[in-house]
C-alpha positions in Angstrom: 0.0 0.0 0.0 1.3 3.5 -0.9 0.0 6.7 0.7 0.6 10.2 -0.3 0.3 12.1 -3.5 2.7 14.3 -5.4 4.7 16.4 -2.9 3.5 14.5 0.1 5.7 12.4 2.4 5.6 8.8 1.2 4.5 5.9 3.4 4.8 2.4 1.8 3.6 -0.7 3.6 3.6 -4.4 2.7 2.5 -7.7 4.1 5.3 -9.6 5.9 4.4 -13.0 4.3 6.7 -12.6 1.3 8.7 -9.5 2.4 11.4 -8.6 4.8 10.4 -4.9 5.1 7.0 -4.0 6.6 7.0 -0.3 6.1 9.2 2.5 4.7 8.0 5.9 5.8 9.4 9.4 5.1 9.2 11.3 8.4 10.4 14.6 6.8 12.5 15.7 3.8 15.7 14.3 5.3 14.6 11.4 7.4 13.3 7.9 6.5 12.1 5.2 8.9 12.2 1.5 7.9 10.3 -1.1 9.9 11.4 -4.7 9.4 9.2 -7.8 9.6 11.9 -9.5 11.8 15.3 -8.5 13.2 18.1 -8.3 10.7 21.6 -7.9 12.2 23.0 -7.0 8.7 20.5 -4.3 7.9 22.7 -1.3 8.7 25.4 -2.7 6.4 22.8 -3.4 3.7 21.6 0.2 3.8 25.0 1.2 2.3 24.4 -1.2 -0.7 23.3 0.2 -4.1 19.7 -1.2 -4.0 18.9 0.9 -1.0 19.7 4.3 -2.6 16.8 6.6 -2.1 15.2 7.9 -5.3 12.8 11.0 -5.7 9.2 9.9 -5.5 8.2 11.7 -8.7 11.0 9.9 -10.6 9.9 6.5 -9.5 6.3 7.4 -10.4 7.4 8.7 -13.8 9.5 5.6 -14.7 7.2 3.1 -13.1 10.0 0.8 -12.2 11.1 0.4 -15.8 14.6 0.4 -17.2 14.6 4.2 -17.4 15.4 4.1 -13.7 18.8 2.6 -14.6 19.3 4.3 -17.9 18.9 7.7 -16.4 19.9 7.4 -12.7 19.3 10.1 -10.2 22.0 10.8 -7.6 23.4 13.4 -5.1 27.0 13.5 -6.4 29.1 16.4 -7.8 28.7 15.0 -11.4 25.7 14.3 -13.6 25.4 11.6 -16.2 25.8 12.8 -19.8 26.0 9.6 -21.8 26.4 5.9 -21.2 27.9 3.9 -24.1 27.4 0.3 -23.1 30.6 -1.7 -23.0 32.7 1.3 -23.8 32.4 4.3 -21.6 30.4 6.5 -19.2 30.7 10.3 -19.5 29.8 12.6 -16.6 29.6 16.4 -16.5 30.0 18.7 -13.5 26.8 19.3 -11.7 26.9 23.0 -10.8 24.0 22.8 -8.3 25.8 20.2 -6.2 25.3 20.9 -2.5 29.0 20.3 -1.5 32.4 21.2 -2.9 32.3 21.5 -6.7 33.8 18.8 -8.9 37.5 19.5 -9.7 37.0 18.8 -13.5 34.4 19.8 -16.0 34.2 16.2 -17.4 34.8 12.7 -15.9 35.1 9.7 -18.2 35.1 6.0 -17.2 36.3 3.7 -20.0 36.5 -0.1 -20.2 39.6 -1.9 -21.2 39.6 -5.7 -21.0 43.3 -6.3 -21.0 45.5 -5.4 -17.9 48.5 -4.6 -20.2 46.4 -2.2 -22.2 45.2 -0.4 -19.0 48.7 0.0 -17.8 50.0 1.3 -21.1 47.3 4.0 -21.1 48.3 5.0 -17.6 52.0 5.2 -18.5 51.3 7.2 -21.7 49.1 9.7 -19.8 45.9 9.0 -21.8 44.1 8.2 -18.5 44.6 9.4 -14.9 43.7 6.3 -13.0 43.2 2.6 -13.6 41.7 -0.3 -11.5 42.3 -4.0 -11.6 46.0 -3.8 -12.1 47.5 -7.1 -13.0 49.7 -8.5 -10.2 52.6 -8.8 -12.6 52.5 -5.1 -13.1 52.7 -4.0 -9.4 56.5 -3.6 -9.4 56.4 -1.5 -12.6 53.9 0.9 -11.2 55.7 1.2 -7.8 59.1 1.8 -9.4 57.8 4.5 -11.8 58.3 8.0 -10.3 55.5 9.3 -12.5 52.9 6.9 -11.1 51.4 6.3 -7.7 50.4 2.9 -6.4 47.2 2.9 -4.3 46.3 -0.4 -2.7 42.5 -0.7 -2.0 41.2 -3.1 0.7 38.8 -5.5 -1.0 37.3 -8.3 1.1 36.9 -11.2 -1.3 37.4 -15.0 -1.6 38.2 -17.4 -4.4 37.0 -20.9 -4.1 37.1 -24.2 -6.0 33.6 -25.7 -6.0 31.8 -28.9 -6.9 28.2 -29.9 -7.0 27.3 -32.9 -4.8 24.6 -34.3 -7.1 27.3 -35.4 -9.5 29.6 -38.3 -8.6 32.0 -38.5 -6.9 31.2 -35.2 -5.2 28.4 -36.7 -3.2 31.0 -38.4 -1.0 32.3 -36.0 1.7 35.5 -37.9 1.8 36.3 -37.0 -1.8 35.4 -33.3 -1.1 37.6 -33.3 2.0 40.4 -34.9 0.1 40.4 -32.1 -2.5 40.4 -29.5 0.3 43.5 -31.2 1.9 45.2 -32.0 -1.3 45.8 -28.6 -2.7 48.7 -26.4 -1.6 46.9 -23.1 -1.5 49.9 -21.2 -0.2 51.8 -22.1 -3.4 48.9 -20.6 -5.4 49.0 -17.4 -3.4 52.8 -17.1 -3.7 52.8 -17.5 -7.5 49.6 -16.0 -8.8 48.3 -13.4 -6.3 49.6 -9.9 -5.3 51.2 -9.0 -2.0 48.6 -8.8 0.8 46.7 -11.9 -0.4 46.5 -14.7 2.1 45.3 -18.3 2.3 41.7 -18.3 3.5 41.1 -19.8 6.9 37.3 -19.3 6.5 34.8 -18.8 3.8 34.4 -15.2 4.9 37.4 -12.7 4.9 38.9 -12.0 8.3 38.7 -8.2 7.6 34.9 -8.5 8.0 33.7 -8.5 11.7 33.3 -12.1 12.9 34.5 -13.3 9.5 37.0 -15.8 11.0 35.1 -17.1 14.0 35.0 -20.9 14.3 37.2 -23.7 13.1 39.8 -23.1 10.5 39.8 -24.7 7.1 41.8 -27.9 6.4 45.6 -27.7 6.3 47.5 -29.0 3.3 48.1 -32.7 3.9 48.4 -34.7 0.7 49.1 -38.0 2.5 45.9 -37.8 4.5 44.1 -36.7 1.4 45.2 -39.7 -0.6 44.2 -42.0 2.3 40.7 -40.4 2.2 40.4 -41.0 -1.6 41.5 -44.6 -1.2 38.9 -45.0 1.6 36.2 -43.6 -0.7 37.2 -46.1 -3.4 39.6 -44.0 -5.6 43.1 -45.1 -4.6 44.3 -44.2 -8.1 42.3 -41.0 -8.4 39.7 -40.4 -11.1 39.0 -38.2 -14.2 37.1 -34.9 -13.9 37.1 -31.3 -15.3 38.0 -27.8 -14.0 35.7 -25.2 -15.5 36.5 -21.5 -15.5 35.9 -18.2 -17.3 38.8 -16.2 -18.7 37.8 -13.0 -16.9 40.0 -10.9 -14.6 38.5 -10.7 -11.1 40.1 -9.3 -8.0 39.6 -12.7 -6.4 41.1 -14.5 -9.4 43.5 -12.2 -11.3 45.1 -15.0 -13.3 42.3 -17.5 -14.0 44.0 -19.5 -16.8 47.3 -19.9 -14.9 45.5 -20.9 -11.6 43.4 -23.5 -13.5 46.6 -25.1 -14.9 48.2 -25.0 -11.4 45.2 -26.8 -9.9 45.3 -29.3 -12.7 49.0 -30.0 -11.9 48.5 -30.3 -8.2 45.5 -32.6 -8.5 47.6 -34.9 -10.6 50.8 -34.8 -8.6 49.2 -34.8 -5.1 46.1 -37.0 -5.6 46.4 -38.8 -8.9 43.4 -37.0 -10.3 43.3 -36.3 -14.1 41.5 -33.0 -14.5 40.8 -31.5 -17.9 40.8 -27.7 -18.0 37.8 -26.2 -19.7 37.3 -22.5 -20.4 33.8 -21.2 -20.9 32.1 -18.1 -22.1 31.5 -15.8 -19.0 27.7 -15.6 -19.1 27.3 -19.3 -19.8 29.8 -20.2 -17.0 27.9 -18.1 -14.4 24.6 -19.5 -15.4 25.7 -23.1 -15.4 27.9 -23.0 -12.2 25.4 -21.1 -10.0 22.6 -23.3 -11.3 24.5 -26.4 -10.2 24.8 -27.9 -13.7 28.6 -28.3 -14.0 29.8 -31.9 -13.7 33.3 -31.3 -12.3 35.1 -28.6 -10.4 34.9 -24.9 -11.1 36.7 -21.7 -10.0 34.5 -18.9 -8.7 34.6 -16.3 -6.0 32.8 -13.5 -4.2 33.5 -9.9 -3.3 31.7 -8.1 -0.5 28.6 -6.1 -1.5 28.4 -5.0 2.0 30.6 -5.7 5.0 28.7 -8.4 6.8 29.3 -12.2 7.0 25.7 -12.8 5.8 26.5 -11.4 2.4 28.9 -14.3 1.9 27.1 -17.1 3.8 23.4 -16.5 3.2 23.8 -16.4 -0.6 26.0 -19.4 -1.0 24.6 -21.8 1.7 20.9 -21.0 1.8 18.3 -23.8 1.3 17.3 -22.3 -2.1 20.8 -22.2 -3.7 21.3 -25.0 -6.2 24.9 -24.2 -6.8 26.5 -26.9 -4.7 23.8 -29.5 -5.1 21.6 -30.7 -2.2 21.8 -28.2 0.7 22.6 -29.2 4.3 19.8 -28.4 6.9 22.4 -28.1 9.7 23.9 -25.2 7.7 21.0 -23.3 6.3 18.8 -23.7 9.4 21.5 -22.3 11.5 22.0 -19.4 9.1 18.2 -18.7 9.1 18.1 -18.6 12.9 21.2 -16.4 13.0 19.7 -14.0 10.5 17.0 -12.9 13.0 19.3 -12.4 16.0 20.1 -8.7 16.0 
């Protein structure tokens, strides 16, 4: 239910049956009150996430929730959107009526460049002022260049090697545990990740509050891993596949190299023959998150907001088919925890 006409303070209510928010009410021009259907310990962190940006009532009514809301966004920043060339660039112009300090430049341009080497070359040649997603191999080049400034940015994220338990042999916990114990993750960090990266002790990064509470992940122990495989009926290993997409991500800056390294370790440490398979990005995401890849696959997660629920609730909920059949002892605990504020 929505109350209030044009120019009035908005009050939106909804039944709690299929919603998490019971009411959103504008108390005045600068204050909004949100009433939840049940406690949510992550709610304050979620408020800083993009979907909670507050939009002008008249703009929502005009666009009616259509794509215009995304194509022509409304904000409160020192720049305004001039053009959005999909897959190429976004161009902003200074917004002279901005409430704070004015923008330092008349124009701001964000451009896409798929290759890390191409991004660095543009920075070195002065055709751009700033780049992101610098390839780890280029860190030294930037740090040693007196004309450039290296600016590390904290970025809580995790990369994981996954499998779906509705495919064999992944339904056997001994096999999954053997994979976990049979990979030297420190070697991967040392060879393919930038300084500051670390072997994950938990699924959630330690930089997030309570991210590393509870038991640590398994240590590298190939002898124990081989014993588990033998106990599960695979003393000589088995054949499988490693799927990945050849796309740079902060959690996986060298996907092809890491895939080959995993292939090598699985063979040397566990006797497992793994074929490396590269997939188109969209197909890979659709198939992996839908739980339809028969093998292992490399994926990861970066924090949308700084709370452990952002990592845990998505991946291990009862409704996520990604890893196969879910475990009640996991998702029921998460569901209970999600209401304890």
